[in-house]
N, C-alpha and C positions, 0 to 999 in steps of 0.2 A: 296621448290618450288615442286610441283607434277609432275613428267617426262612428262604426256601426259596432255593437257590441251584442251578445248573446245573454246578457243580465238579464237576470228575473227583476225587473224594479218594484214589483209588487211586494217582494220580500226582501226590502234590503238588510244587508248585515251591518252591525253595528260597533264592530270592530275592522281595524286592518288587517286586509287577508293574509294569513302566513304564507310567507314566501314559499316557494317550490323547488324541491331537489328532485332531482331524477335518479332514479336507482335503476341499474342495468344488468341483468342477469349475465351468468354466462354458462358454459357447458354443463348440463345436467338438467337445463330447463326447457330443452328442446324436444318438440313433440311432431308427430305427423299432422301437414298442413297447418302449424302453428300461425296465426294471422292471417291465413289464406282467407279469410272473408273480407279482407281489408283490400287486397290484394285487385287490383282493376275497379275498385270501388272508392276508395279515397285515394286522390289524384297526389297528394303530398307524400303518403306513405309509398304508393305505386313508383313515384318517380324516384324518389330515394333509394328504393330497394333495386329497381332497373339500373341504376348510378354506379350502385356497389356491383352487384353481378356484371354491369359491362366491363368493371376494372378486372375483373377475373379472366377476362378475354373468352376463348372457346369453352373454358370448364363453367362459365357462369351461365350457359344456356344449358347445360348438364344438370349443374345444382336446381335451377330454375325447375327442369321437367322432374328430377325427384322429388322436389317439394311441393307441386301443385298439378304434377303429369297427373293421366289416367292410367299410366302402367305401374307396375311394381317398380321401386328405385333400382337404379343400377348400383349405387353404392347406399347401404344401410344408414339412415338418417342419424344414429348414435356414431358412428365412424366419425373419426376426427376432418375426414377429407370433407363432409356435409355438415357436420354437427357447429363446427367453428365459423364456417364461411356463411351459414344461414343465419346462426345466431346474430353475425356480426349485423348482417343484411337487415334483420327483422328489428334488433335494437335500434339500429341508425334508423330505420325507416319510421317507426313509432315516434321516437324524437323528434324527427323532422318534421313528422304531422303534429304533435303537440307545439311546436314552433310556431308552425303555420297558423294555429290559432291566437297566437299571439302573447303567447306564456314564454315569457324569459326567467330560465332557472337562476336561482341565485348559487347553486351548488350541484354538483355531479359525483356521483357515488356508483362505481362499476364492479361487480364479482367476478374476479377471474377474467377472461377473455372478455368480459364487459367493461373491464377498466379502459381497454384500447377504444372501445366505442367512446367513453368519457371522454378520453383524450382527445381523440377527433372533435368532439362537439366544443371542447373546451379552446381548440385552436393550437393544441401540443403538436399534432402532424397533420398534414391535408390527407384528404380523402384518397386520393390513389396511393399515397404511401402508406396510409395504415393500411389498405388492402394487400400492399406488398408484404407486410410485416405478419398478417395472416397468413397469406401465403407461405411465407417462410416458417412460421410456425409449423403450419400442416406440413411441410415437406420434412421438415425435421424430426416431427412428431412420429411420421407413419415408419419413420428406420428403427423406432425404438421396439422392442419386445411389447407384445400386448399386456395390458393392465387394465387396470380401472379403479374405482373409488367407492368408499361404503360412507353412509350417512349413519350416523349412531346418537341415540339417544341418550349421551353422557357428556360430562364435562369432559376438555381436552387433559385434564391432571389425573383423569381416571382412568386415561386410554394408555396408560405406561405401560401395563402389560403387554400389550398387544401391539406396541410401537418396535421395532427391529425387523431383521431379516428382510431389509427393502420396503417395511411399511413403515410410512410418515405420517404425522396430522398434517394434513392436507387442507382444514379450513377448520376456522373457529368461528361458526357463524352466529351463534346466541346461545343464551344459557342453556346449557343440556343439548346443544346441537353442533355438533363436532363432525367432521368428515378424514376418513381415513384414506391412503392412496397406495399402490404399490402394484409389482408387477402381478401378473395373472394369479401363478401357483403359491405365493404365498398368501396373497389376498384373500383367496379361496380358503385357506386354513384358519384363515384370522376370523374371515366370515361364520366358518362354523363353529370356531372358539365362542365367538359372540352370544352366537343363539344357543349353544349349549351351557352358555352363564347365564341366560335368560335377559339379555339386552335387546333393545328395540335396536333392529338395524335394517336398513332398507340398501340395496345394491342402485347404485347411480347410474343412469343411464350414459357411460361413456367406455371406450375402447384402448382408451390411453392412460399410463399413470400419472396423469399431471399434479402439479404439488410434491413431487417425491424425489429422492435422489436418484430413481432410474431415469428421469429426464435429463439428467448432467450433459452427456454428451449433444443431447437437442438445444440447450442452452447456450454451450460453448458454438454451436454451429450458428445459430440464429443472431448471438452477439455478434460475429463477423459480418454476418450480411447487414445488422442495422447501423454498421459504424459509417454505412455510405449515406444515410438517411440524415435527414436535418429535420431536428427538433426545435421547438420552441417553448418558452415559459407559457403556463395556462393563462387564459384571458377571463378565467371564471374559476371560482373555488373548487380546485378537483381533488379528492377525497381518496385515498390510496388503501386498498386493503392490505397491502403488503408492507406499510408502514403503519396502520391503523390512525393514521392523522393526516393532517393537511399536505398534499404534494409539495415539495420544495420545486424551485426552478431548476437549482441542479440534479434533482433525481427526474423532473419531467424531461431532460435534456441528455440524459446518460443511457447511450446504447445498452450498457451492462443492467440499469436496471430495469429497462422493459425486458431484455433476456433472461433475468433471473425470475421472472413471474412464471416460466414453466417449472420451475422446480421448488419456488418458495412457499411457505405457509400464507393462506388468505386469513388476515385478521379481520375478517366484515365487521363482527360484533366493535372492535376496538375502532374502525373508522366509524362507524354510524353513531357510538359513543361521542367522537370527536366531533361529529356534525351536528348531532342534536343538542350537544353542550352551548353550540354559540347562540340559537335561538330556536323558539318551534317553528315547526316545519309542516307543510304537507309534502310528504314524499310520495312520487308519482313514479310507479314501476312501470319504465317502457321495456316491456318484454313478455315472454310466455310465462306460463305455469304459476304466477304468485308467490314464487319461491322467497324473495326478499321480501314481498310482503307480510309472508308469515313470520319470517325473523325479526321484521320491524313490530309488528305487534306484540312481540315477546318484550320489548324496550320499555322501559316502566312511562318515558314520557308519552308514550302512544296509548298504553294500558291506562294512563290518568286522563286523557283527553287533551293533552298540554299540544302533541303534535298529532298528525293523522295519518297512515298508511292507505292509499288508493292505487288498486293495479289498475292497466289497461286492457289487459286481455282475461279471460276465463283462467280457472285454476286446472281445469283438464281438458283434453281434447274435445271438440265440439262441432256444432255446426256452424255455416259461415255467420246464421243470426245471432249467432252467442256471442261471436268476436264482435260483432257490430253493436251488440246490447251492452257488451261490457264497456266499450269506447263511451257509449252514450251516457253510461253510468257515471263514468270519470268528467266528461264533461258538465254531468249535473253537480257532482261533488265541487269541481273548480268553480262554478258557478254560484253555488250556494256558498262558498267561501267568501266570494266578494271579487272575483277575478274577471276582469274584463275581456270577452272574448270575442274573437272577430266573428260577426256574424254569418257574412258569407262561407269561412272556413268550415264552421260546425252545422249550417243548416242542412247539409247533404246527411247527416245523421238521424 
């Protein structure tokens, strides 16, 4: 146990603290200046983000400028060239900040590109190679014709009439929460049909048709690049949205497994079900927008209070103070739960 803690001993807990599982979001969660209120304010977060961006070489400085610069971005944030590198950096930075508090997660679950952050934290791939994997994904994705994704308030089995013509189920996130993906023209037609049929649908901030057959050429290209990389079995429980269950050592070490994530459906709901079937958890979302927190709160274990979902950042873009307030609220939730946090690390909050 760490010698100095942030725990309020005037309000001791009477049960064992629920173990922490980190949730790491992927593309679609990004927004302008996400987590900027923590950059150059929280040392662990800042150092981790800087380390990631340094591995991007000269492009890292341009990514940083488009994220927190005072001028208009040179590349739109929703473009895969910005969204995926920045989401990786922010997710990773938030996770490293939490580890700096003395929290040791017992499980990790990433959504889409967030699964690569989870793999990095679990020791499957070193950070420099993880960044190289992101770069390969981006390089391959920009050569695919424009597309996107839709979030639909329907169960996956009710979307059969809208699937086809390059449109696929991209993600099954929760009850009545499904995503479709595909190339731009067919997707626009499906969007119009869904709205005409009276269904709740929202355009996801993305310019590439991830998790659809349109990305097959990119997956093939990425797999060839990944074959030169070294992978290791995870040293922490790592749940995969692509299998809906605990990732096996064979999957973790397979270049094909990681490459197919570009085209395959994300079964986040199944993976969360597998995770929460093991034991009650404190689910901590290390990323922007609170999308995974919202999905988790629809799970019966969270609805009934056996598990709890806590975000680290606000649900919508806001001021730097709101970023820091959200982190303070997460610290309070961990402390109230009974986790001993390193006083020096959280006192700046």
